[in-house]
C-alpha positions as a Python dict, from the first residue, in 0.01 Angstrom:
ca = {
    (1, 'X'): (0, 0, 0),
    (2, 'X'): (-76, -361, -104),
    (3, 'X'): (-190, -640, 134),
    (4, 'X'): (-56, -995, 72),
    (5, 'X'): (-12, -1320, 266),
    (6, 'X'): (358, -1414, 241),
    (7, 'X'): (535, -1734, 351),
    (8, 'X'): (757, -1694, 658),
    (9, 'X'): (1063, -1820, 471),
    (10, 'X'): (1047, -1522, 238),
    (11, 'X'): (1058, -1271, 526),
    (12, 'X'): (1355, -1127, 717),
    (13, 'X'): (1384, -840, 967),
    (14, 'X'): (1501, -518, 799),
    (15, 'X'): (1801, -320, 922),
    (16, 'X'): (1562, -26, 938),
    (17, 'X'): (1357, -209, 1202),
    (18, 'X'): (1404, -87, 1561),
    (19, 'X'): (1471, -443, 1677),
    (20, 'X'): (1726, -539, 1412),
    (21, 'X'): (2048, -703, 1538),
    (22, 'X'): (1916, -738, 1892),
    (23, 'X'): (1829, -1054, 2077),
    (24, 'X'): (1493, -1207, 2001),
    (25, 'X'): (1222, -989, 2158),
    (26, 'X'): (1006, -1113, 2443),
    (27, 'X'): (681, -1239, 2284),
    (28, 'X'): (537, -1424, 2584),
    (29, 'X'): (248, -1175, 2601),
    (30, 'X'): (130, -1230, 2241),
    (31, 'X'): (236, -1592, 2185),
    (32, 'X'): (-89, -1750, 2325),
    (33, 'X'): (-298, -1530, 2092),
    (34, 'X'): (-85, -1614, 1788),
    (35, 'X'): (-110, -1986, 1869),
    (36, 'X'): (-488, -1960, 1889),
    (37, 'X'): (-580, -1705, 1622),
    (38, 'X'): (-265, -1649, 1418),
    (39, 'X'): (-134, -1302, 1329),
    (40, 'X'): (-430, -1067, 1291),
    (41, 'X'): (-263, -726, 1237),
    (42, 'X'): (-47, -722, 921),
    (43, 'X'): (325, -652, 951),
    (44, 'X'): (482, -377, 740),
    (45, 'X'): (727, -506, 477),
    (46, 'X'): (906, -388, 167),
    (47, 'X'): (1091, -569, -116),
    (48, 'X'): (1454, -638, -26),
    (49, 'X'): (1596, -666, -379),
    (50, 'X'): (1565, -1045, -415),
    (51, 'X'): (1266, -1171, -617),
    (52, 'X'): (960, -1255, -404),
    (53, 'X'): (1139, -1185, -76),
    (54, 'X'): (1065, -905, 167),
    (55, 'X'): (1208, -744, 478),
    (56, 'X'): (1002, -649, 783),
    (57, 'X'): (1028, -283, 887),
    (58, 'X'): (757, -304, 1155),
    (59, 'X'): (624, -615, 1326),
    (60, 'X'): (931, -805, 1440),
    (61, 'X'): (756, -936, 1754),
    (62, 'X'): (460, -1074, 1554),
    (63, 'X'): (705, -1234, 1308),
    (64, 'X'): (904, -1387, 1598),
    (65, 'X'): (587, -1527, 1756),
    (66, 'X'): (464, -1663, 1422),
    (67, 'X'): (802, -1831, 1363),
    (68, 'X'): (783, -2003, 1704),
    (69, 'X'): (428, -2128, 1626),
    (70, 'X'): (542, -2243, 1281),
    (71, 'X'): (827, -2448, 1432),
    (72, 'X'): (578, -2605, 1676),
    (73, 'X'): (339, -2698, 1393),
    (74, 'X'): (612, -2839, 1173),
    (75, 'X'): (724, -3058, 1464),
    (76, 'X'): (366, -3194, 1469),
    (77, 'X'): (365, -3246, 1091),
    (78, 'X'): (145, -2942, 1014),
    (79, 'X'): (199, -2660, 765),
    (80, 'X'): (290, -2308, 878),
    (81, 'X'): (47, -2028, 802),
    (82, 'X'): (165, -1735, 584),
    (83, 'X'): (194, -1385, 736),
    (84, 'X'): (-46, -1102, 651),
    (85, 'X'): (181, -825, 517),
    (86, 'X'): (128, -464, 409),
    (87, 'X'): (388, -391, 141),
    (88, 'X'): (562, -50, 141),
    (89, 'X'): (771, 111, -132),
    (90, 'X'): (1138, 9, -126),
    (91, 'X'): (1261, 358, -222),
    (92, 'X'): (1297, 541, 110),
    (93, 'X'): (1491, 416, 414),
    (94, 'X'): (1365, 707, 623),
    (95, 'X'): (1002, 605, 555),
    (96, 'X'): (1083, 252, 670),
    (97, 'X'): (1255, 371, 984),
    (98, 'X'): (963, 599, 1068),
    (99, 'X'): (715, 319, 1008),
    (100, 'X'): (907, 91, 1243),
    (101, 'X'): (931, 345, 1524),
    (102, 'X'): (574, 473, 1486),
    (103, 'X'): (437, 120, 1495),
    (104, 'X'): (643, 35, 1804),
    (105, 'X'): (570, 360, 1987),
    (106, 'X'): (198, 312, 1925),
    (107, 'X'): (222, -28, 2092),
    (108, 'X'): (476, 34, 2372),
    (109, 'X'): (732, 300, 2468),
    (110, 'X'): (1076, 218, 2332),
    (111, 'X'): (1366, 310, 2564),
    (112, 'X'): (1544, 638, 2495),
    (113, 'X'): (1865, 472, 2376),
    (114, 'X'): (1671, 275, 2112),
    (115, 'X'): (1493, 594, 2007),
    (116, 'X'): (1830, 772, 1985),
    (117, 'X'): (1963, 504, 1752),
    (118, 'X'): (1654, 533, 1532),
    (119, 'X'): (1635, 913, 1536),
    (120, 'X'): (2006, 931, 1450),
    (121, 'X'): (1950, 710, 1148),
    (122, 'X'): (1659, 935, 1043),
    (123, 'X'): (1885, 1242, 1069),
    (124, 'X'): (2143, 1068, 850),
    (125, 'X'): (1864, 999, 600),
    (126, 'X'): (1790, 1372, 580),
    (127, 'X'): (1514, 1427, 836),
    (128, 'X'): (1548, 1732, 1063),
    (129, 'X'): (1424, 1778, 1419),
    (130, 'X'): (1100, 1943, 1309),
    (131, 'X'): (1021, 1654, 1069),
    (132, 'X'): (1082, 1392, 1339),
    (133, 'X'): (874, 1593, 1589),
    (134, 'X'): (578, 1615, 1350),
    (135, 'X'): (600, 1249, 1245),
    (136, 'X'): (597, 1100, 1593),
    (137, 'X'): (396, 1362, 1779),
    (138, 'X'): (689, 1432, 2012),
    (139, 'X'): (778, 1796, 2099),
    (140, 'X'): (1097, 1922, 1933),
    (141, 'X'): (1252, 1956, 2280),
    (142, 'X'): (1182, 1585, 2337),
    (143, 'X'): (1354, 1498, 2009),
    (144, 'X'): (1654, 1714, 2104),
    (145, 'X'): (1674, 1542, 2441),
    (146, 'X'): (1692, 1202, 2277),
    (147, 'X'): (1944, 1315, 2012),
    (148, 'X'): (2155, 1469, 2293),
    (149, 'X'): (2238, 1114, 2405),
    (150, 'X'): (2482, 1114, 2112),
    (151, 'X'): (2714, 1329, 2324),
    (152, 'X'): (2755, 1038, 2566),
    (153, 'X'): (3032, 782, 2554),
    (154, 'X'): (2894, 443, 2436),
    (155, 'X'): (2952, 281, 2774),
    (156, 'X'): (2741, 542, 2954),
    (157, 'X'): (2460, 483, 2704),
    (158, 'X'): (2493, 111, 2774),
    (159, 'X'): (2475, 166, 3152),
    (160, 'X'): (2165, 381, 3103),
    (161, 'X'): (2002, 126, 2872),
    (162, 'X'): (2050, -138, 3143),
    (163, 'X'): (1868, 84, 3393),
    (164, 'X'): (2174, 126, 3620),
    (165, 'X'): (2145, 508, 3619),
    (166, 'X'): (1835, 725, 3601),
    (167, 'X'): (1723, 974, 3336),
    (168, 'X'): (1824, 1280, 3543),
    (169, 'X'): (2179, 1153, 3576),
    (170, 'X'): (2219, 1069, 3208),
    (171, 'X'): (2078, 1405, 3100),
    (172, 'X'): (2328, 1591, 3316),
    (173, 'X'): (2606, 1373, 3170),
    (174, 'X'): (2516, 1496, 2821),
    (175, 'X'): (2654, 1835, 2932),
    (176, 'X'): (2986, 1680, 3041),
    (177, 'X'): (3301, 1688, 2830),
    (178, 'X'): (3455, 1358, 2726),
    (179, 'X'): (3724, 1395, 2996),
    (180, 'X'): (3455, 1457, 3260),
    (181, 'X'): (3264, 1152, 3138),
    (182, 'X'): (3580, 940, 3168),
    (183, 'X'): (3636, 1075, 3520),
    (184, 'X'): (3275, 993, 3611),
    (185, 'X'): (3313, 638, 3474),
    (186, 'X'): (3629, 595, 3684),
    (187, 'X'): (3428, 682, 3996),
    (188, 'X'): (3146, 454, 3880),
    (189, 'X'): (3393, 162, 3849),
    (190, 'X'): (3553, 230, 4189),
    (191, 'X'): (3356, 45, 4456),
    (192, 'X'): (3503, 269, 4728),
    (193, 'X'): (3439, 602, 4553),
    (194, 'X'): (3140, 835, 4575),
    (195, 'X'): (2963, 857, 4237),
    (196, 'X'): (2766, 1184, 4191),
    (197, 'X'): (2421, 1129, 4041),
    (198, 'X'): (2107, 1332, 3985),
    (199, 'X'): (2131, 1698, 4085),
    (200, 'X'): (2456, 1633, 4278),
    (201, 'X'): (2609, 1546, 3942),
    (202, 'X'): (2535, 1895, 3807),
    (203, 'X'): (2722, 2049, 4102),
    (204, 'X'): (3009, 1805, 4043),
    (205, 'X'): (3030, 1903, 3677),
    (206, 'X'): (3036, 2277, 3745),
    (207, 'X'): (3256, 2263, 4058),
    (208, 'X'): (2983, 2387, 4291),
    (209, 'X'): (2636, 2525, 4251),
    (210, 'X'): (2543, 2556, 3883),
    (211, 'X'): (2438, 2905, 3773),
    (212, 'X'): (2194, 2931, 3480),
    (213, 'X'): (2272, 3201, 3223),
    (214, 'X'): (1911, 3322, 3246),
    (215, 'X'): (1987, 3467, 3591),
    (216, 'X'): (2256, 3704, 3455),
    (217, 'X'): (2175, 4075, 3476),
    (218, 'X'): (2448, 4149, 3221),
    (219, 'X'): (2497, 4080, 2851),
    (220, 'X'): (2628, 3726, 2789),
    (221, 'X'): (2648, 3714, 2407),
    (222, 'X'): (3000, 3617, 2305),
    (223, 'X'): (3103, 3551, 2666),
    (224, 'X'): (3331, 3252, 2729),
    (225, 'X'): (3292, 3004, 3013),
    (226, 'X'): (2932, 2909, 2930),
    (227, 'X'): (2821, 2547, 2891),
    (228, 'X'): (2514, 2477, 2678),
    (229, 'X'): (2251, 2231, 2793),
    (230, 'X'): (2213, 2000, 2494),
    (231, 'X'): (1844, 1965, 2566),
    (232, 'X'): (1803, 2331, 2477),
    (233, 'X'): (1646, 2413, 2814),
    (234, 'X'): (1921, 2630, 2957),
    (235, 'X'): (2286, 2728, 2960),
    (236, 'X'): (2519, 2742, 3262),
    (237, 'X'): (2828, 2933, 3373),
    (238, 'X'): (3127, 2705, 3414),
    (239, 'X'): (3325, 2984, 3589),
    (240, 'X'): (3130, 3096, 3896),
    (241, 'X'): (3390, 3360, 3989),
    (242, 'X'): (3358, 3531, 3650),
    (243, 'X'): (2979, 3525, 3682),
    (244, 'X'): (2972, 3684, 4029),
    (245, 'X'): (3222, 3953, 3928),
    (246, 'X'): (2994, 4063, 3644),
    (247, 'X'): (2671, 4001, 3838),
    (248, 'X'): (2779, 4207, 4140),
    (249, 'X'): (2881, 4493, 3913),
    (250, 'X'): (2538, 4480, 3748),
    (251, 'X'): (2364, 4474, 4089),
    (252, 'X'): (2560, 4780, 4201),
    (253, 'X'): (2466, 4960, 3879),
    (254, 'X'): (2096, 4882, 3935),
    (255, 'X'): (2129, 5004, 4294),
    (256, 'X'): (2271, 5335, 4173),
    (257, 'X'): (1987, 5367, 3921),
    (258, 'X'): (1728, 5322, 4197),
    (259, 'X'): (1896, 5586, 4413),
    (260, 'X'): (1914, 5826, 4118),
    (261, 'X'): (1540, 5765, 4065),
    (262, 'X'): (1468, 5901, 4414),
    (263, 'X'): (1429, 5587, 4631),
    (264, 'X'): (1533, 5658, 4990),
    (265, 'X'): (1745, 5345, 5023),
    (266, 'X'): (1838, 5027, 4838),
    (267, 'X'): (1924, 4725, 5051),
    (268, 'X'): (2113, 4432, 4897),
    (269, 'X'): (2012, 4106, 5068),
    (270, 'X'): (2319, 3882, 5018),
    (271, 'X'): (2318, 3514, 4921),
    (272, 'X'): (2256, 3303, 5231),
    (273, 'X'): (1991, 3545, 5357),
    (274, 'X'): (1640, 3587, 5217),
    (275, 'X'): (1385, 3866, 5180),
    (276, 'X'): (1082, 3732, 5370),
    (277, 'X'): (780, 3928, 5248),
    (278, 'X'): (582, 3862, 5568),
    (279, 'X'): (835, 4071, 5763),
    (280, 'X'): (769, 4379, 5547),
    (281, 'X'): (478, 4585, 5415),
    (282, 'X'): (437, 4785, 5096),
    (283, 'X'): (513, 5159, 5107),
    (284, 'X'): (542, 5407, 4820),
    (285, 'X'): (859, 5591, 4730),
    (286, 'X'): (723, 5926, 4859),
    (287, 'X'): (672, 5777, 5205),
    (288, 'X'): (1020, 5633, 5239),
    (289, 'X'): (970, 5291, 5080),
    (290, 'X'): (1292, 5109, 5005),
    (291, 'X'): (1406, 4870, 4735),
    (292, 'X'): (1531, 4530, 4852),
    (293, 'X'): (1754, 4338, 4610),
    (294, 'X'): (1731, 3968, 4701),
    (295, 'X'): (2038, 3776, 4574),
    (296, 'X'): (2028, 3395, 4574),
    (297, 'X'): (2318, 3151, 4573),
    (298, 'X'): (2222, 3023, 4226),
    (299, 'X'): (2264, 3373, 4080),
    (300, 'X'): (1895, 3462, 4071),
    (301, 'X'): (1817, 3825, 4168),
    (302, 'X'): (1472, 3958, 4260),
    (303, 'X'): (1395, 4330, 4301),
    (304, 'X'): (1131, 4415, 4565),
    (305, 'X'): (1030, 4777, 4517),
    (306, 'X'): (856, 4983, 4785),
    (307, 'X'): (884, 4800, 5117),
    (308, 'X'): (937, 4897, 5481),
    (309, 'X'): (957, 4690, 5796),
    (310, 'X'): (634, 4616, 5985),
    (311, 'X'): (747, 4842, 6269),
    (312, 'X'): (802, 5127, 6025),
    (313, 'X'): (461, 5057, 5864),
    (314, 'X'): (292, 5114, 6203),
    (315, 'X'): (465, 5452, 6227),
    (316, 'X'): (339, 5546, 5882),
    (317, 'X'): (-17, 5456, 5986),
    (318, 'X'): (13, 5707, 6270),
    (319, 'X'): (131, 5973, 6031),
    (320, 'X'): (487, 5970, 6166),
    (321, 'X'): (772, 6009, 5917),
    (322, 'X'): (1020, 5725, 5889),
    (323, 'X'): (1328, 5945, 5903),
    (324, 'X'): (1324, 6193, 6193),
    (325, 'X'): (1655, 6342, 6086),
    (326, 'X'): (1752, 6507, 5763),
    (327, 'X'): (1748, 6302, 5449),
    (328, 'X'): (2104, 6197, 5360),
    (329, 'X'): (2250, 6428, 5096),
    (330, 'X'): (2295, 6297, 4746),
    (331, 'X'): (2647, 6175, 4668),
    (332, 'X'): (2888, 6436, 4539),
    (333, 'X'): (2956, 6230, 4225),
    (334, 'X'): (2741, 5991, 4023),
    (335, 'X'): (2830, 5626, 3986),
    (336, 'X'): (2947, 5687, 3629),
    (337, 'X'): (3174, 5971, 3742),
    (338, 'X'): (3316, 5744, 4012),
    (339, 'X'): (3393, 5485, 3746),
    (340, 'X'): (3565, 5754, 3537),
    (341, 'X'): (3780, 5855, 3835),
    (342, 'X'): (3865, 5495, 3928),
    (343, 'X'): (3973, 5396, 3577),
    (344, 'X'): (4199, 5697, 3528),
    (345, 'X'): (4366, 5649, 3868),
    (346, 'X'): (4412, 5280, 3787),
    (347, 'X'): (4578, 5363, 3454),
    (348, 'X'): (4816, 5610, 3619),
    (349, 'X'): (4916, 5377, 3905),
    (350, 'X'): (4990, 5078, 3683),
    (351, 'X'): (5193, 5296, 3445),
    (352, 'X'): (5404, 5427, 3734),
    (353, 'X'): (5440, 5079, 3885),
    (354, 'X'): (5654, 4983, 3586),
    (355, 'X'): (5919, 5216, 3735),
    (356, 'X'): (5884, 5070, 4086),
    (357, 'X'): (5932, 4695, 4045),
    (358, 'X'): (5994, 4640, 4416),
    (359, 'X'): (5649, 4775, 4503),
    (360, 'X'): (5493, 4584, 4212),
    (361, 'X'): (5654, 4260, 4329),
    (362, 'X'): (5524, 4304, 4683),
    (363, 'X'): (5176, 4392, 4556),
    (364, 'X'): (5173, 4077, 4343),
    (365, 'X'): (5277, 3865, 4641),
    (366, 'X'): (5003, 4026, 4854),
    (367, 'X'): (4745, 3934, 4588),
    (368, 'X'): (4873, 3577, 4576),
    (369, 'X'): (4841, 3550, 4955),
    (370, 'X'): (4507, 3725, 5015),
    (371, 'X'): (4337, 3706, 4675),
    (372, 'X'): (4082, 3942, 4522),
    (373, 'X'): (3788, 3921, 4281),
    (374, 'X'): (4049, 3906, 4002),
    (375, 'X'): (4293, 3671, 4176),
    (376, 'X'): (4197, 3315, 4257),
    (377, 'X'): (4502, 3141, 4404),
    (378, 'X'): (4448, 2816, 4594),
    (379, 'X'): (4689, 2606, 4802),
    (380, 'X'): (4772, 2259, 4667),
    (381, 'X'): (4542, 2033, 4875),
    (382, 'X'): (4782, 1734, 4872),
    (383, 'X'): (4483, 1499, 4886),
    (384, 'X'): (4481, 1120, 4857),
    (385, 'X'): (4233, 852, 4955),
    (386, 'X'): (4517, 621, 5062),
    (387, 'X'): (4588, 661, 5434),
    (388, 'X'): (4937, 512, 5405),
    (389, 'X'): (5035, 758, 5131),
    (390, 'X'): (4895, 1048, 5334),
    (391, 'X'): (5095, 949, 5642),
    (392, 'X'): (5410, 897, 5433),
    (393, 'X'): (5393, 1250, 5290),
    (394, 'X'): (5298, 1416, 5620),
    (395, 'X'): (5601, 1267, 5797),
    (396, 'X'): (5861, 1305, 5520),
    (397, 'X'): (6160, 1539, 5558),
    (398, 'X'): (6054, 1762, 5270),
    (399, 'X'): (5720, 1839, 5436),
    (400, 'X'): (5886, 1897, 5773),
    (401, 'X'): (6146, 2138, 5628),
    (402, 'X'): (5882, 2332, 5433),
    (403, 'X'): (5653, 2359, 5736),
    (404, 'X'): (5938, 2502, 5945),
    (405, 'X'): (6001, 2774, 5685),
    (406, 'X'): (5627, 2835, 5650),
    (407, 'X'): (5592, 2903, 6024),
    (408, 'X'): (5875, 3155, 6001),
    (409, 'X'): (5697, 3337, 5714),
    (410, 'X'): (5365, 3334, 5903),
    (411, 'X'): (5541, 3505, 6192),
    (412, 'X'): (5711, 3750, 5954),
    (413, 'X'): (5372, 3861, 5817),
    (414, 'X'): (5207, 3879, 6159),
    (415, 'X'): (4990, 3571, 6101),
    (416, 'X'): (4921, 3305, 6362),
    (417, 'X'): (5175, 3023, 6357),
    (418, 'X'): (4882, 2779, 6373),
    (419, 'X'): (4750, 2885, 6032),
    (420, 'X'): (4775, 2580, 5800),
    (421, 'X'): (4881, 2792, 5499),
    (422, 'X'): (5011, 3137, 5413),
    (423, 'X'): (4796, 3157, 5099),
    (424, 'X'): (4422, 3100, 5055),
    (425, 'X'): (4286, 3435, 5175),
    (426, 'X'): (3926, 3543, 5127),
    (427, 'X'): (3996, 3837, 4893),
    (428, 'X'): (3930, 4100, 5163),
    (429, 'X'): (4056, 4441, 5050),
    (430, 'X'): (4161, 4550, 5400),
    (431, 'X'): (4359, 4229, 5447),
    (432, 'X'): (4529, 4281, 5109),
    (433, 'X'): (4647, 4627, 5208),
    (434, 'X'): (4766, 4502, 5548),
    (435, 'X'): (4981, 4232, 5385),
    (436, 'X'): (5116, 4481, 5128),
    (437, 'X'): (5223, 4724, 5403),
    (438, 'X'): (5393, 4440, 5591),
    (439, 'X'): (5580, 4338, 5274),
    (440, 'X'): (5690, 4696, 5205),
    (441, 'X'): (5864, 4698, 5543),
    (442, 'X'): (6059, 4381, 5463),
    (443, 'X'): (6401, 4367, 5290),
    (444, 'X'): (6424, 4199, 4952),
    (445, 'X'): (6573, 3880, 5096),
    (446, 'X'): (6280, 3835, 5336),
    (447, 'X'): (6029, 3900, 5054),
    (448, 'X'): (6198, 3628, 4850),
    (449, 'X'): (6154, 3390, 5144),
    (450, 'X'): (5782, 3474, 5145),
    (451, 'X'): (5762, 3412, 4770),
    (452, 'X'): (5923, 3070, 4809),
    (453, 'X'): (5653, 2965, 5056),
    (454, 'X'): (5372, 3114, 4845),
    (455, 'X'): (5476, 2931, 4529),
    (456, 'X'): (5551, 2616, 4728),
    (457, 'X'): (5195, 2612, 4860),
    (458, 'X'): (5030, 2691, 4525),
    (459, 'X'): (5239, 2478, 4286),
    (460, 'X'): (5026, 2187, 4161),
    (461, 'X'): (5150, 1840, 4256),
    (462, 'X'): (5233, 1625, 3953),
    (463, 'X'): (5263, 1927, 3723),
    (464, 'X'): (5531, 2012, 3469),
    (465, 'X'): (5615, 2313, 3689),
    (466, 'X'): (5740, 2079, 3962),
    (467, 'X'): (5960, 1900, 3711),
    (468, 'X'): (6100, 2220, 3559),
    (469, 'X'): (6177, 2375, 3899),
    (470, 'X'): (6327, 2053, 4036),
    (471, 'X'): (6565, 2023, 3741),
    (472, 'X'): (6658, 2390, 3751),
    (473, 'X'): (6754, 2396, 4119),
    (474, 'X'): (6901, 2044, 4120),
    (475, 'X'): (6684, 1870, 4380),
    (476, 'X'): (6855, 1567, 4537),
    (477, 'X'): (6565, 1337, 4625),
    (478, 'X'): (6789, 1119, 4843),
    (479, 'X'): (6808, 1410, 5087),
    (480, 'X'): (6428, 1424, 5127),
    (481, 'X'): (6305, 1070, 5066),
    (482, 'X'): (6367, 716, 5188),
    (483, 'X'): (6181, 402, 5087),
    (484, 'X'): (5903, 319, 5334),
    (485, 'X'): (5628, 61, 5373),
    (486, 'X'): (5382, 267, 5169),
    (487, 'X'): (5626, 275, 4876),
    (488, 'X'): (5681, -101, 4873),
    (489, 'X'): (5309, -169, 4915),
    (490, 'X'): (5236, 31, 4598),
    (491, 'X'): (5485, -156, 4375),
    (492, 'X'): (5291, -431, 4197),
    (493, 'X'): (5490, -487, 3875),
    (494, 'X'): (5734, -784, 3879),
    (495, 'X'): (5938, -651, 3585),
    (496, 'X'): (5991, -322, 3769),
    (497, 'X'): (6076, -500, 4093),
    (498, 'X'): (6338, -712, 3915),
    (499, 'X'): (6495, -396, 3769),
    (500, 'X'): (6504, -235, 4116),
    (501, 'X'): (6672, -547, 4260),
    (502, 'X'): (6938, -509, 3991),
    (503, 'X'): (6991, -146, 4096),
    (504, 'X'): (7040, -213, 4467),
    (505, 'X'): (7178, -570, 4468),
    (506, 'X'): (7335, -613, 4123),
    (507, 'X'): (7246, -795, 3802),
    (508, 'X'): (7358, -1134, 3930),
    (509, 'X'): (7117, -1125, 4226),
    (510, 'X'): (6838, -996, 4002),
    (511, 'X'): (6882, -1276, 3748),
    (512, 'X'): (6903, -1542, 4020),
    (513, 'X'): (6572, -1427, 4170),
    (514, 'X'): (6391, -1336, 3849),
    (515, 'X'): (6125, -1604, 3897),
    (516, 'X'): (6060, -1533, 4264),
    (517, 'X'): (5739, -1384, 4399),
    (518, 'X'): (5701, -1008, 4440),
    (519, 'X'): (5716, -1045, 4818),
    (520, 'X'): (6061, -1205, 4793),
    (521, 'X'): (6192, -939, 4555),
    (522, 'X'): (6070, -660, 4787),
    (523, 'X'): (6241, -827, 5084),
    (524, 'X'): (6572, -834, 4893),
    (525, 'X'): (6546, -461, 4816),
    (526, 'X'): (6449, -368, 5174),
    (527, 'X'): (6735, -575, 5320),
    (528, 'X'): (6989, -400, 5097),
    (529, 'X'): (6850, -55, 5182),
    (530, 'X'): (6861, -122, 5557),
    (531, 'X'): (7165, -351, 5566),
    (532, 'X'): (6958, -628, 5728),
    (533, 'X'): (7014, -1003, 5693),
    (534, 'X'): (7384, -956, 5622),
    (535, 'X'): (7327, -753, 5304),
    (536, 'X'): (7557, -468, 5206),
    (537, 'X'): (7371, -147, 5291),
    (538, 'X'): (7295, 80, 4994),
    (539, 'X'): (7292, 452, 5077),
    (540, 'X'): (7099, 725, 4894),
    (541, 'X'): (6900, 503, 4658),
    (542, 'X'): (6609, 671, 4479),
    (543, 'X'): (6385, 501, 4220),
    (544, 'X'): (6423, 633, 3865),
    (545, 'X'): (6068, 776, 3867),
    (546, 'X'): (6145, 1016, 4154),
    (547, 'X'): (6484, 1150, 4045),
    (548, 'X'): (6532, 1484, 3866),
    (549, 'X'): (6517, 1428, 3574),
    (550, 'X'): (6317, 1101, 3603),
    (551, 'X'): (6323, 794, 3379),
    (552, 'X'): (6127, 469, 3344),
    (553, 'X'): (6219, 106, 3408),
    (554, 'X'): (6030, -33, 3107),
    (555, 'X'): (5932, 74, 2755),
    (556, 'X'): (5560, 61, 2832),
    (557, 'X'): (5522, 423, 2939),
    (558, 'X'): (5252, 546, 3174),
    (559, 'X'): (5487, 720, 3421),
    (560, 'X'): (5355, 1070, 3486),
    (561, 'X'): (5686, 1222, 3599),
    (562, 'X'): (5862, 1095, 3285),
    (563, 'X'): (5589, 1242, 3062),
    (564, 'X'): (5617, 1578, 3241),
    (565, 'X'): (5997, 1572, 3198),
    (566, 'X'): (5949, 1516, 2824),
    (567, 'X'): (5720, 1822, 2804),
    (568, 'X'): (5981, 2029, 2988),
    (569, 'X'): (6252, 1913, 2747),
    (570, 'X'): (6029, 1996, 2450),
    (571, 'X'): (5964, 2347, 2585),
    (572, 'X'): (6335, 2422, 2628),
    (573, 'X'): (6488, 2574, 2315),
    (574, 'X'): (6835, 2464, 2192),
    (575, 'X'): (7112, 2660, 2363),
    (576, 'X'): (6850, 2813, 2591),
    (577, 'X'): (7031, 3032, 2846),
    (578, 'X'): (6979, 2990, 3214),
    (579, 'X'): (6648, 3170, 3292),
    (580, 'X'): (6783, 3256, 3637),
    (581, 'X'): (7094, 3429, 3491),
    (582, 'X'): (7115, 3765, 3670),
    (583, 'X'): (7271, 3914, 3357),
    (584, 'X'): (6955, 3845, 3156),
    (585, 'X'): (6767, 4177, 3196),
    (586, 'X'): (6456, 4298, 3014),
    (587, 'X'): (6482, 4668, 2935),
    (588, 'X'): (6147, 4847, 2920),
    (589, 'X'): (6125, 5159, 2701),
    (590, 'X'): (6082, 5489, 2881),
    (591, 'X'): (5868, 5751, 2704),
    (592, 'X'): (6061, 6074, 2645),
    (593, 'X'): (5787, 6279, 2805),
    (594, 'X'): (5765, 6070, 3120),
    (595, 'X'): (5917, 6235, 3429),
    (596, 'X'): (6192, 6071, 3626),
    (597, 'X'): (6074, 5812, 3878),
    (598, 'X'): (6084, 5900, 4241),
    (599, 'X'): (6357, 5721, 4438),
    (600, 'X'): (6266, 5368, 4543),
    (601, 'X'): (6176, 5316, 4905),
    (602, 'X'): (6484, 5187, 5083),
    (603, 'X'): (6461, 4830, 5209),
    (604, 'X'): (6451, 4798, 5585),
}
């Protein structure tokens, strides 16, 4: 490395410098010293390809301060002093980038976004995480954390760089998909919305309490539904239901192992309760000590071997046995044998169900109503933050008609008429059987009425399923909907309003009022729909968006119902027969060795 004094005019800031292409750095802290003593510590430079000119890879703040002092001296008729420079080789961009970052980190901590930009450029130049870690004295995990910022959308990085969100929030956002990041930005931009940050953000991302993979008692290699923490610290289950199904099975297996090993009892302490060690005392297996399996809501499981209650410990001190009666006999079958039995019975029942479709249908409906650890069916919440929209839907004819039928089905199944939904059960096995028995006593027509309510409650609003069903059964929206204040309040587009005026009042009226304000155009439409102000009353009008099939008023797109209709049309094959055609029957093969099915249970 060579040391030279170089004129300021022959120096520029290199693109490899951390502070390249940013606004002039704040030099107020070093400017007085540079005015008085000049630049004492040399800047790092390298040739830039033009004779006798160099680019600065480290020392942009000293160069900026020296330039300010030079301008001041020239204004006073004095000469500018040259800069002390240490000249690097011009062969390696990565060396220059490292020199810039090392020099800046040694002087002050650069923000993480700036480090990300620099580390990313080093990676492109061929450096790996271990090289960067060694060069800058930062743990590899720290380097990975900074590089993980590359998973963020540029705007989120910008918000973080401005200090508008904290490090915990931005690190959780690195685990979010691009669609989740867009959804989070939408909440961030909405002044009236709640924006999850910090640890609440992790719960928001995973739809509840996040469950680290390290808490699993089962094998997770190759398992789907796992989100990796880009910092390398942990991984999380994105599907809590799948986790608890596997975790509970593993807990039960461990419980059986303890019992087979001779422990008198194994108590599973469920999530929501805790094993408090001060309420128990240690006791060996031979004296009746139990195993307590403490299960936490975040999936963590702790096994406490050899404990009894304090009251039982006092009895042991007196030489009294814990169990005055006989020790419970060992189970007749082992847990593995029970699994063998269960799986074979399951295989036989589902094979025979193919010959009893009426029972299978009712069992499926019972699962959709009550749920199980394999069925997760939720009612459509019909949520909106707009009070006017909520009131409009709650009081519409469609909602009133459906609620009347729902109350009839609730009564049919023996549920309380005050229940808000038929579906949304808690997966209780006893409840599932109760609903199945009730359905078996119902005739086919009544079961179909139940199905209509079940699918009506669980069909997602705004989905292609709504569009496909509405077209198939020929829904007439004029029967269920009339324009109300909430509808007119939500129309903001003048081009659309003009087109609606043409629909209800005619092209001549629309053209005559084309330049009027939105308020005037809405008044014209409302007067025609109600027959007020001497207008001819228009009956049964429905906007194009709400009809089945729907259409748009402009060529700009962005109408969800129209997009869903297009997906339904794309899914329908040419000359596709009516899927509800009773003549369209699927014949299942019957093995030659299979015995004849027993007669179906007659409908009541």
